[in-house]
C-alpha positions in Angstrom: 74.2 -93.4 -67.7 74.5 -96.9 -69.0 71.4 -98.1 -67.1 69.4 -95.3 -68.6 70.7 -96.3 -72.2 69.7 -99.8 -71.4 66.2 -99.1 -70.4 65.6 -96.7 -73.4 66.8 -99.6 -75.7 64.6 -102.3 -74.1 61.6 -99.9 -74.3 62.4 -99.4 -78.0 62.7 -103.4 -78.5 59.3 -103.7 -76.7 57.6 -101.1 -78.8 58.9 -102.5 -82.1 58.0 -105.8 -81.1 54.4 -104.7 -80.1 53.9 -102.8 -83.2 51.0 -104.2 -85.3 51.6 -104.8 -88.9 49.5 -103.3 -91.5 47.3 -105.7 -93.6 48.6 -106.2 -97.0 46.6 -108.1 -99.8 43.2 -107.6 -101.4 39.7 -107.7 -100.8 37.2 -108.6 -103.4 33.6 -106.8 -103.3 30.3 -107.5 -105.1 28.5 -104.5 -106.0 24.7 -103.9 -106.2 22.8 -100.8 -107.1 19.3 -99.2 -106.6 18.1 -96.2 -108.4 16.1 -93.5 -106.7 14.9 -91.7 -110.0 14.6 -92.5 -113.6 18.1 -93.8 -114.0 18.1 -97.8 -114.9 20.3 -100.2 -113.1 22.2 -100.7 -116.4 22.9 -97.0 -116.2 24.1 -97.2 -112.7 26.3 -100.6 -113.3 28.1 -98.6 -116.1 29.1 -96.1 -113.5 29.8 -98.2 -110.6 30.3 -101.6 -112.0 29.4 -105.3 -110.6 32.7 -106.3 -108.8 35.6 -104.7 -107.4 39.0 -105.3 -105.9 41.0 -103.0 -103.6 44.8 -103.9 -103.1 46.4 -102.5 -100.0 50.3 -102.1 -99.4 52.1 -99.5 -97.2 49.5 -97.0 -97.2 48.9 -97.2 -101.2 45.8 -98.9 -102.6 44.6 -99.8 -106.0 41.0 -100.3 -107.0 40.0 -102.4 -110.1 36.4 -102.4 -110.9 34.7 -104.9 -113.4 31.5 -103.8 -115.5 32.0 -100.2 -115.6 34.1 -97.7 -117.8 36.9 -97.1 -115.0 40.1 -99.3 -115.6 41.6 -98.5 -112.3 42.3 -96.0 -109.6 45.5 -95.7 -107.4 46.2 -93.8 -104.3 49.8 -93.1 -103.3 50.4 -91.9 -99.7 53.9 -90.3 -100.5 52.3 -87.5 -102.4 48.6 -87.7 -101.3 47.4 -88.1 -105.1 44.7 -90.0 -106.8 45.1 -91.5 -110.1 42.0 -92.5 -112.2 42.3 -94.2 -115.7 39.3 -94.9 -117.6 39.0 -97.5 -120.4 38.0 -95.2 -123.3 40.6 -92.5 -122.7 44.3 -92.5 -123.0 45.0 -89.8 -120.4 45.2 -90.4 -116.7 43.1 -88.1 -114.5 45.1 -86.7 -111.3 43.5 -85.4 -108.0 44.7 -84.2 -104.8 43.8 -86.2 -101.9 43.2 -82.8 -100.2 40.2 -82.2 -102.6 36.7 -82.3 -101.0 33.8 -79.8 -101.8 30.9 -81.4 -99.8 30.3 -80.1 -96.3 30.5 -82.6 -93.5 27.4 -82.8 -91.2 28.5 -85.4 -88.7 30.3 -88.7 -88.2 28.7 -91.4 -86.1 30.2 -94.8 -84.9 28.7 -98.0 -83.4 31.0 -100.8 -82.1 30.0 -104.6 -82.7 27.2 -103.2 -85.0 26.5 -106.5 -87.0 27.6 -110.0 -87.9 28.4 -110.5 -91.5 30.0 -113.6 -93.2 31.3 -114.8 -89.8 32.8 -111.4 -88.8 31.8 -109.1 -86.1 31.7 -105.8 -87.8 31.9 -102.2 -86.3 30.0 -99.1 -88.2 30.9 -95.7 -89.0 28.7 -93.4 -91.0 29.9 -90.0 -92.7 27.0 -87.8 -93.3 26.9 -84.7 -95.5 24.8 -81.6 -95.4 23.3 -82.2 -98.8 21.8 -85.4 -97.6 24.4 -88.0 -99.2 26.1 -90.5 -96.9 28.8 -93.2 -96.8 28.1 -96.1 -94.2 31.0 -98.3 -93.4 31.2 -101.7 -91.6 34.7 -102.8 -90.8 36.3 -105.6 -88.8 38.7 -104.1 -86.2 40.9 -107.2 -86.4 42.2 -106.1 -89.7 44.5 -103.3 -89.1 46.0 -100.7 -91.4 48.1 -97.8 -89.9 45.8 -94.8 -90.2 48.7 -92.2 -90.4 49.1 -93.4 -94.0 45.7 -91.7 -94.8 45.9 -88.6 -92.4 46.1 -86.1 -95.5 43.4 -88.0 -97.5 40.6 -85.6 -97.1 38.6 -86.6 -100.0 35.4 -88.1 -98.7 36.6 -87.4 -95.2 38.4 -90.7 -95.5 41.2 -89.3 -93.2 38.4 -89.3 -90.6 37.3 -92.8 -91.3 40.9 -94.2 -91.2 41.5 -92.5 -87.9 38.6 -94.2 -86.3 38.4 -97.4 -87.9 42.1 -98.2 -88.5 40.8 -100.9 -90.9 39.7 -101.3 -94.5 36.0 -101.3 -94.9 34.2 -104.7 -95.8 30.7 -103.1 -96.7 30.3 -99.6 -98.0 26.7 -98.3 -98.5 26.9 -95.1 -100.4 23.6 -92.8 -100.7 23.4 -90.1 -103.2 20.5 -88.2 -104.7 20.1 -90.7 -107.4 21.1 -94.2 -106.0 22.2 -96.5 -103.2 25.2 -98.4 -104.0 26.4 -101.2 -101.9 29.9 -102.9 -101.7 30.0 -106.2 -99.9 33.1 -108.1 -99.3 33.2 -111.7 -100.7 36.8 -112.5 -100.1 39.9 -111.4 -98.1 43.3 -112.3 -99.2 46.2 -111.5 -97.0 49.3 -111.8 -99.4 52.4 -109.9 -100.7 51.3 -107.2 -103.2 53.8 -106.5 -106.0 55.0 -102.9 -106.1 54.1 -102.8 -109.7 50.5 -102.7 -108.9 50.9 -99.0 -108.1 52.8 -97.9 -110.8 51.2 -95.2 -112.8 51.1 -96.5 -116.4 48.9 -95.7 -119.3 
């Protein structure tokens, strides 16, 4: 009995020691836009911005964008809610992470797809039946525990995290109106204060 208990205890210690810690910090992106119709780049920039930072901590993330009307977006894993605050509005919009009305066509993957800024990136594409898509490139060496996002079905991000287990470093989004591209400029692994994820007006 003692021997079995000791073996279980040693296995537990081994698993704990081998558990990979999730990335904590932020990633800074540049944003470029390309119109497919009569929308101007200025119109698109007002929607999407020119620069973005995403902060990650314990399955929560906060998005801060420069150059558009959005102040911030926060996702909290504990209740699977997304909170959006716009600069010209006092209220905070709240959405369930379960919400997604677009129909998934397919998900494709490719390991070691491209080299960018000294990083060997893998590729994953989420394609919708309406022709829109999100293509992601990520570095598998930057790990975030995917179970944090298992209920985040918006944009089928649960499928992305399950496959990639890593934050995207490039995101190319195609809509009927435009192509929007987010490319990482800087990655900072650092402690993120809990206050970053407080919902404040």
